[in-house]
C-alpha distance (Angstrom), angle and dihedral (degrees) to the residues before:
residue distance angle dihedral
M1 . . .
E2 3.81 . .
S3 3.81 114.8 .
C4 3.80 116.0 -139.5
A5 3.78 137.1 175.7
A6 3.75 141.3 -137.9
V7 3.78 112.4 -104.8
I8 3.81 119.5 -150.4
V9 3.82 110.4 -152.1
T10 3.81 112.3 -161.8
P11 3.81 135.9 125.3
N12 3.82 88.8 -141.3
E13 3.81 110.8 89.0
T14 3.78 92.3 -162.5
D15 3.82 92.4 56.1
A16 3.79 89.1 48.5
R17 3.82 93.8 51.7
V18 3.80 92.8 47.5
A19 3.81 94.2 48.4
L20 3.81 93.1 46.1
S21 3.81 90.9 49.6
F22 3.82 90.4 54.8
L23 3.81 90.3 50.6
R24 3.82 94.2 46.4
E25 3.81 91.3 51.7
A26 3.82 87.7 54.5
G27 3.82 92.0 48.6
V28 3.81 94.6 -108.8
A29 3.82 118.8 139.4
G30 3.78 114.8 -129.5
R31 3.77 146.2 163.1
A32 3.80 136.4 -170.2
C33 3.80 134.3 -119.0
A34 3.78 123.1 -168.7
S35 3.80 95.0 -148.6
L36 3.78 145.5 10.8
S37 3.82 88.7 -107.7
E38 3.79 89.5 59.8
L39 3.81 90.0 48.4
C40 3.80 91.4 52.6
K41 3.82 90.2 57.0
L42 3.80 92.9 60.4
A43 3.80 120.1 98.3
P44 3.84 112.4 -103.9
G45 3.79 90.4 -119.2
D46 3.80 91.0 58.8
V47 3.79 93.4 59.3
G48 3.76 117.2 72.0
C49 3.77 97.3 159.5
A50 3.80 131.3 -1.0
V51 3.81 118.5 -141.9
L52 3.81 107.1 -160.1
V53 3.79 121.1 -163.0
E54 3.81 110.6 -153.8
E55 3.81 92.6 -120.9
A56 3.83 88.2 66.1
L57 3.80 92.5 58.9
V58 3.79 96.6 91.7
H59 3.79 132.7 138.7
P60 2.97 133.3 -73.3
E61 3.81 91.3 13.7
I62 3.80 92.9 59.8
D63 3.81 90.0 56.7
D64 3.81 91.8 53.0
F65 3.80 90.2 47.6
L66 3.81 92.4 50.1
N67 3.81 89.3 50.0
A68 3.80 89.0 51.9
L69 3.80 90.5 51.5
A70 3.80 90.9 49.0
S71 3.81 91.6 52.6
Q72 3.81 95.2 54.0
P73 3.82 115.3 127.6
P74 3.82 115.8 -101.0
W75 3.80 93.6 -98.3
S76 3.82 93.9 53.4
D77 3.81 129.8 85.5
L78 3.80 106.2 159.3
P79 3.84 110.1 -139.9
L80 3.79 112.1 -122.4
V81 3.80 129.1 -162.0
L82 3.82 112.2 -165.6
L83 3.81 119.1 -157.9
A84 3.82 110.0 -161.3
S85 3.78 141.0 147.6
Q86 3.78 97.6 -142.0
G87 3.78 98.3 120.6
A88 3.80 111.9 -159.5
A89 3.83 90.6 -0.5
L90 3.83 94.0 69.5
G91 3.79 93.6 97.5
A92 3.79 92.0 52.2
L93 3.81 90.0 48.4
V94 3.79 92.4 54.6
E95 3.80 91.8 46.0
R96 3.79 90.8 50.8
L97 3.80 97.2 46.0
F98 3.80 103.0 32.8
P99 3.81 108.5 24.7
E100 3.83 93.4 149.7
S101 3.80 98.0 45.3
G102 3.77 120.6 92.5
N103 3.76 94.7 -177.8
V104 3.83 106.4 72.5
A105 3.79 125.4 124.8
V106 3.82 118.3 -167.8
L107 3.82 122.7 -150.2
E108 3.81 120.5 -173.7
R109 3.75 119.0 -135.5
P110 2.94 139.3 -90.1
M111 3.79 83.0 69.8
N112 3.80 120.5 -118.7
P113 3.84 107.8 -147.1
V114 3.80 93.9 -148.2
S115 3.81 92.1 50.6
L116 3.81 91.2 48.0
V117 3.80 94.2 51.1
S118 3.79 91.7 45.1
A119 3.82 93.7 50.1
V120 3.81 92.1 46.8
R121 3.81 92.4 49.5
V122 3.81 90.6 51.1
G123 3.79 89.7 49.7
L124 3.81 93.5 48.4
R125 3.80 92.0 49.8
A126 3.81 89.7 50.9
R127 3.81 89.7 48.7
Q128 3.80 92.1 51.4
R129 3.81 89.6 53.2
Q130 3.79 88.7 51.2
F131 3.80 89.7 52.8
Q132 3.79 88.6 50.7
V133 3.79 89.3 54.2
R134 3.81 90.0 48.6
E135 3.80 91.0 51.9
L136 3.79 91.1 49.3
L137 3.80 90.5 49.9
E138 3.80 90.7 49.0
Q139 3.81 90.3 49.0
R140 3.80 89.5 49.5
S141 3.79 91.7 49.5
S142 3.78 90.3 48.3
A143 3.80 90.9 48.9
L144 3.80 90.7 49.6
R145 3.80 90.9 50.4
Q146 3.79 91.0 49.5
R147 3.80 90.0 47.1
D148 3.79 91.9 50.4
E149 3.79 91.8 48.0
F150 3.80 89.8 48.9
L151 3.81 92.1 48.6
A152 3.80 91.0 48.9
M153 3.81 91.3 51.3
L154 3.80 91.9 42.6
S155 3.79 91.5 51.2
H156 3.79 90.4 49.6
E157 3.80 92.3 50.7
L158 3.82 91.5 47.0
R159 3.79 95.2 45.1
N160 3.79 94.6 53.8
P161 3.83 95.6 64.9
L162 3.80 91.2 38.4
A163 3.81 91.9 57.2
P164 3.83 98.7 66.5
M165 3.80 90.3 39.2
R166 3.82 91.4 57.0
N167 3.81 90.4 45.2
A168 3.81 90.9 49.8
A169 3.81 92.3 48.9
Y170 3.81 89.7 50.6
L171 3.82 91.0 50.8
M172 3.80 91.3 48.1
K173 3.81 89.6 55.5
R174 3.80 88.8 58.2
L175 3.81 93.2 54.2
E176 3.79 114.3 99.9
I177 3.78 95.8 -133.4
D178 3.77 114.3 144.4
N179 3.78 98.3 -160.3
A180 3.79 119.7 126.8
L181 3.83 94.6 -151.3
F182 3.82 92.1 48.8
I183 3.80 92.3 48.7
K184 3.80 92.7 47.6
A185 3.81 92.9 49.3
R186 3.82 91.7 45.5
D187 3.81 93.1 51.4
L188 3.81 91.0 45.6
I189 3.81 90.8 55.0
D190 3.80 91.5 46.9
R191 3.83 93.0 51.2
Q192 3.79 94.8 46.9
V193 3.79 93.5 47.8
A194 3.81 89.1 52.0
H195 3.82 89.4 47.9
M196 3.80 92.1 51.6
A197 3.80 90.9 48.2
R198 3.82 89.9 52.7
L199 3.81 91.4 50.8
V200 3.80 91.0 53.1
D201 3.82 91.1 47.5
D202 3.80 90.9 49.8
L203 3.80 92.7 52.4
L204 3.78 91.5 53.7
D205 3.80 92.8 42.8
V206 3.81 91.7 56.3
S207 3.80 90.0 53.7
R208 3.81 93.5 47.3
L209 3.79 93.0 46.5
E210 3.81 92.7 50.4
L211 3.80 90.4 52.4
G212 3.80 93.3 44.6
K213 3.80 91.8 -119.1
V214 3.80 97.9 129.5
Q215 3.79 108.7 105.2
L216 3.79 116.8 -167.8
K217 3.80 121.6 -138.3
M218 3.76 97.3 -146.6
R219 3.78 126.6 -162.6
D220 3.78 138.0 150.3
L221 3.80 111.1 -88.3
D222 3.78 142.7 160.5
L223 3.80 112.4 -97.8
N224 3.82 89.9 -154.4
A225 3.80 91.6 58.0
A226 3.81 91.3 47.1
I227 3.82 90.9 52.0
S228 3.80 91.7 48.9
A229 3.81 91.9 51.3
A230 3.81 93.8 45.9
T231 3.80 95.8 47.8
E232 3.80 90.2 48.0
T233 3.80 88.2 55.9
C234 3.83 90.9 52.1
L235 3.80 95.2 43.8
P236 3.85 97.5 93.4
M237 3.80 91.6 58.1
I238 3.81 92.1 47.3
T239 3.79 92.7 46.6
A240 3.80 91.1 49.8
R241 3.81 89.3 55.4
Q242 3.82 91.1 47.9
Q243 3.79 90.2 -122.0
T244 3.79 127.2 149.8
L245 3.79 119.1 -120.0
E246 3.79 119.1 -161.7
V247 3.81 118.9 -170.9
R248 3.81 116.1 -166.8
L249 3.79 115.6 -172.2
P250 3.81 133.0 172.7
S251 3.79 115.9 -104.0
E252 3.83 92.1 -121.1
P253 3.83 127.4 59.3
C254 3.80 115.0 -94.8
C255 3.79 112.8 -148.4
I256 3.81 123.1 -150.0
R257 3.78 132.3 160.5
A258 3.79 110.2 -116.2
D259 3.77 147.8 130.7
P260 3.84 101.7 -93.9
V261 3.81 94.6 -148.4
R262 3.80 94.0 48.3
L263 3.81 92.6 42.8
E264 3.80 90.4 54.5
Q265 3.81 88.1 48.3
V266 3.82 90.8 54.0
I267 3.80 93.4 50.4
C268 3.81 93.8 42.1
N269 3.80 91.7 51.0
L270 3.80 91.4 51.3
V271 3.81 93.9 46.7
T272 3.80 92.4 44.7
N273 3.81 90.2 48.8
A274 3.80 89.8 51.3
A275 3.80 91.8 49.4
K276 3.81 92.9 49.6
F277 3.79 93.2 55.5
T278 3.78 98.6 38.5
P279 3.82 118.2 87.5
E280 3.77 122.1 -120.1
A281 3.80 112.5 -74.9
G282 3.82 88.9 23.5
T283 3.80 124.7 134.2
I284 3.80 131.5 -113.0
I285 3.80 120.0 -169.9
V286 3.79 123.4 -164.0
E287 3.78 112.7 -169.6
A288 3.80 132.5 177.2
A289 3.78 126.5 -158.0
C290 3.80 131.4 -172.2
E291 3.79 123.5 -155.7
A292 3.77 131.7 172.2
A293 3.81 95.9 -87.7
N294 3.80 104.9 13.1
A295 3.78 142.7 43.3
S296 3.79 122.0 -156.3
V297 3.77 141.4 -173.1
T298 3.80 121.0 -157.0
V299 3.80 125.0 -163.1
R300 3.79 112.0 -162.9
D301 3.81 127.1 177.9
S302 3.80 140.0 -177.2
G303 3.79 92.3 -133.2
I304 3.77 137.8 123.5
G305 3.80 95.1 -62.9
I306 3.80 131.6 -144.4
D307 3.81 127.7 -84.3
A308 3.79 114.3 -115.9
R309 3.81 90.5 -119.5
M310 3.82 90.1 59.6
L311 3.80 98.7 49.5
S312 3.81 94.5 86.1
S313 3.82 93.7 51.2
V314 3.80 103.2 34.9
F315 3.82 91.3 106.6
D316 3.82 94.2 49.8
L317 3.80 117.4 113.5
F318 3.83 115.0 -89.8
T319 3.81 91.4 -0.3
Q320 3.79 114.1 154.8
D321 3.78 128.4 160.0
A322 3.79 109.4 -127.3
N323 3.81 89.6 -148.9
T324 3.79 102.3 35.5
L325 3.79 107.5 25.7
E326 3.76 95.4 54.0
R327 3.78 117.4 -151.6
S328 3.80 88.6 -134.5
Q329 3.79 87.8 71.1
G330 3.81 91.3 64.4
G331 3.77 127.8 -144.0
L332 3.78 134.6 118.1
G333 3.78 101.0 -108.4
I334 3.79 93.0 -110.2
G335 3.82 104.6 99.3
L336 3.80 96.4 86.1
T337 3.81 91.1 44.0
I338 3.79 89.0 56.9
V339 3.80 91.1 46.8
K340 3.81 92.8 52.7
R341 3.78 95.0 47.5
L342 3.81 93.7 46.2
V343 3.79 91.1 48.7
E344 3.81 91.1 50.7
L345 3.82 90.8 49.0
H346 3.82 86.0 58.0
G347 3.81 90.2 53.1
G348 3.80 90.8 -107.9
T349 3.79 136.9 121.9
I350 3.79 135.5 -132.6
R351 3.78 129.7 -157.1
V352 3.79 134.0 -177.9
A353 3.78 131.2 -149.1
S354 3.79 133.8 -179.2
E355 3.78 133.1 165.2
G356 3.79 90.1 -143.6
R357 3.78 141.7 -94.5
G358 3.79 113.3 1.9
R359 3.83 93.4 3.5
G360 3.80 99.8 99.1
A361 3.80 129.4 -120.9
Q362 3.78 137.2 -102.4
F363 3.80 128.5 -152.6
T364 3.80 119.9 -170.0
V365 3.79 123.0 -168.0
T366 3.80 118.7 -167.1
F367 3.82 126.5 -164.9
P368 3.80 132.1 -178.0
R369 3.79 108.1 -97.0
Q370 3.81 122.7 -126.6
S371 3.78 120.2 -137.5
V372 3.81 95.5 -146.9
R373 3.77 123.0 93.4
V374 3.79 116.0 -114.3
A375 3.77 115.7 -116.6
D376 3.77 120.0 -135.7
N377 3.79 103.0 -103.6
K378 3.77 96.6 175.3
A379 3.77 114.4 125.2
P380 3.79 117.1 -126.7
V381 3.78 112.1 -91.0
G382 3.78 91.0 -123.7
D383 3.80 91.3 58.2
V384 3.78 92.9 51.3
L385 3.76 95.4 46.8
A386 3.78 96.3 41.6
G387 3.79 114.6 108.3
S388 3.77 145.8 94.3
A389 3.77 138.3 -125.7
R390 3.81 114.4 -59.5
R391 3.75 132.5 -152.8
V392 3.82 102.4 -124.6
L393 3.80 127.6 -168.6
V394 3.81 114.0 -156.9
I395 3.83 111.8 -157.9
E396 3.81 104.2 -171.2
D397 3.81 131.7 134.7
N398 3.83 96.0 -158.8
P399 3.83 105.5 89.5
D400 3.82 95.4 -154.8
I401 3.80 93.1 51.4
R402 3.80 91.0 43.4
E403 3.79 93.8 50.4
S404 3.81 96.2 43.1
L405 3.81 91.0 49.0
G406 3.79 89.3 51.1
M407 3.78 90.8 51.9
L408 3.81 90.9 52.1
L409 3.80 93.4 47.2
N410 3.80 92.8 47.8
M411 3.80 90.6 49.6
W412 3.81 89.5 53.8
G413 3.80 90.3 51.7
H414 3.81 99.7 -105.7
G415 3.79 125.8 136.4
V416 3.79 113.2 -118.9
D417 3.80 136.1 -157.2
Y418 3.78 127.5 175.4
A419 3.79 142.3 -142.4
E420 3.80 126.1 -177.0
S421 3.81 101.7 -161.8
G422 3.77 140.9 33.7
P423 3.83 97.5 -106.1
D424 3.81 91.7 44.0
G425 3.81 89.2 49.4
V426 3.82 91.9 55.1
R427 3.82 91.8 47.4
R428 3.80 94.1 48.9
A429 3.79 91.6 45.0
D430 3.83 89.9 54.6
L431 3.80 90.7 46.9
L432 3.81 100.8 42.3
R433 3.81 100.8 29.7
P434 3.83 94.5 -152.8
D435 3.79 125.6 -159.6
V436 3.80 90.9 -128.9
A437 3.80 134.4 19.2
L438 3.81 120.6 -160.1
I439 3.80 103.3 -158.4
D440 3.79 129.3 -171.1
I441 3.82 114.6 -145.4
G442 3.82 100.9 -143.1
L443 3.80 98.7 62.4
P444 3.82 129.7 151.3
G445 3.79 116.7 -109.1
L446 3.80 97.1 11.0
S447 3.79 128.6 22.0
G448 3.78 119.5 -119.5
Y449 3.80 87.9 -107.7
E450 3.80 90.6 57.3
V451 3.81 91.4 46.1
A452 3.80 90.7 54.3
Q453 3.81 91.9 46.3
Q454 3.80 92.5 51.3
I455 3.80 93.0 48.1
R456 3.80 92.2 49.2
S457 3.81 90.8 47.9
R458 3.83 90.9 67.1
E459 3.78 108.0 104.1
T460 3.79 94.5 -136.7
E461 3.77 135.6 110.5
W462 3.82 89.9 -118.3
A463 3.83 92.6 55.7
R464 3.78 89.9 53.4
A465 3.83 94.3 45.1
V466 3.82 103.1 41.2
R467 3.82 113.0 108.2
L468 3.81 110.1 -125.6
I469 3.81 115.2 -161.8
A470 3.79 121.3 -175.2
L471 3.80 110.1 -141.5
T472 3.79 104.4 -172.3
G473 3.77 149.0 142.8
Y474 3.81 90.8 -129.8
G475 3.79 108.8 93.8
R476 3.82 108.2 161.7
D477 3.78 120.6 124.5
S478 3.80 89.3 -111.3
D479 3.82 89.2 54.9
R480 3.80 91.1 53.2
E481 3.80 91.5 47.8
K482 3.80 91.8 49.6
A483 3.81 90.5 48.7
A484 3.80 91.8 52.4
A485 3.82 91.1 47.0
S486 3.82 89.9 51.5
G487 3.79 93.2 56.3
F488 3.80 104.2 -94.1
D489 3.79 117.3 147.0
S490 3.82 94.9 -157.5
H491 3.80 138.0 16.3
L492 3.82 118.0 -150.4
V493 3.79 122.8 -178.4
K494 3.81 120.7 -140.5
P495 2.96 130.7 -81.4
V496 3.80 86.9 46.4
D497 3.78 119.1 -161.6
P498 3.83 101.7 -114.8
D499 3.81 90.7 -141.6
V500 3.81 89.7 57.5
L501 3.81 91.4 49.6
Q502 3.80 91.9 46.6
A503 3.80 92.4 51.2
L504 3.81 90.9 47.4
L505 3.79 91.6 52.8
K506 3.79 91.2 49.6
L507 3.80 90.4 54.1
T508 3.81 95.3 52.1
């Protein structure tokens, strides 16, 4: 526990000596300052309680002191003891000088030693409690940092094995094998890999949202188009459960301002949640509505429903109903938390309704509507598909990821070379001068960041033109920023959707 002292602020040395002698006799540590300016120079931990004699309250020092009080951290409210001879006007004096402070004791002069000691002791006890709060906040911040570091490492370790599995499932889909058991097993692997990737993404999203590190890339878009894209993404899961999905959209475009990636995440999470808690052969309805000021999307299901007692907490982190949200359905209890926070970042609202057990549930998200008409931003198909074979260097120390990436690239008609470490990757890049380099970040010898920096440092046309793509399990915003600063053109998080990688290579 931090030890702090009472500070007597007075330009009169005699007053200071007398007050300090009273405190010492009572076993209270104290020191003197001749002015408010001198007090402001002390470290916050050195000041447990400030005893201010009215003669010290002079301009402009009082203004600087009030500014210092106003800039205290949230946990701090420095206890003040004011010694003044204002009689009945003391209350008005405090209100005029310290209107924002709720921790001021006023003692009328001539000073009563007992009253002074008592007021200082009260102030010091209050200050110690404030220091306790500060320590708890620091411990919480430290715990959150450790949690975030653990989640980042956990996600990296989980993404590495998921990457070759997704690549293998993609390759299996391209095999012309007409065997029902093979196709069923292949699709099962593909769905579960996608599910695991979503769980990892959700864990990191919760951390980023709590810290306010999610930055939206807003633009005007058509809500109908976003719903169509999101439901198409969820369709394999719904089909596998033999459920019926109905999508009801207005005939005219409905413009909102949103981050397209995060909006799709919101809708996908709601549809996936509905599918998880709806029995096989059940029905899920996704419906959009446009009004003058708002646009909404409602996801309604015929599933197991939500107890009335759970409705108020269904969006809380890690909330799961032991009776309703069955553990057999999987999940971490964070999907709806992410949905709510993303919706609120967009300036929208979300509400939930259910008539009870076995009566299904309904989630409605509402966004402010834009009056402008959304332009068609889709690139022509010919532009996307245009391209030729590339010479690609894969710098990856994990043999399964390296080999599965090579299989994908060969299937797409690209030439492939490999490196297993950072230094080897730089050497082979200099020797082969590839069109594209797919570079892992956690490499032996040199990190992927250092590899990119060394390649870009070559004063050649090739070093400026080569496309550097980070292929990594590290997906935090800080990781993306560091990749861009190191010279990467793109940052893809494992397990990468092969279609996304293929399209990116075609656009290089």
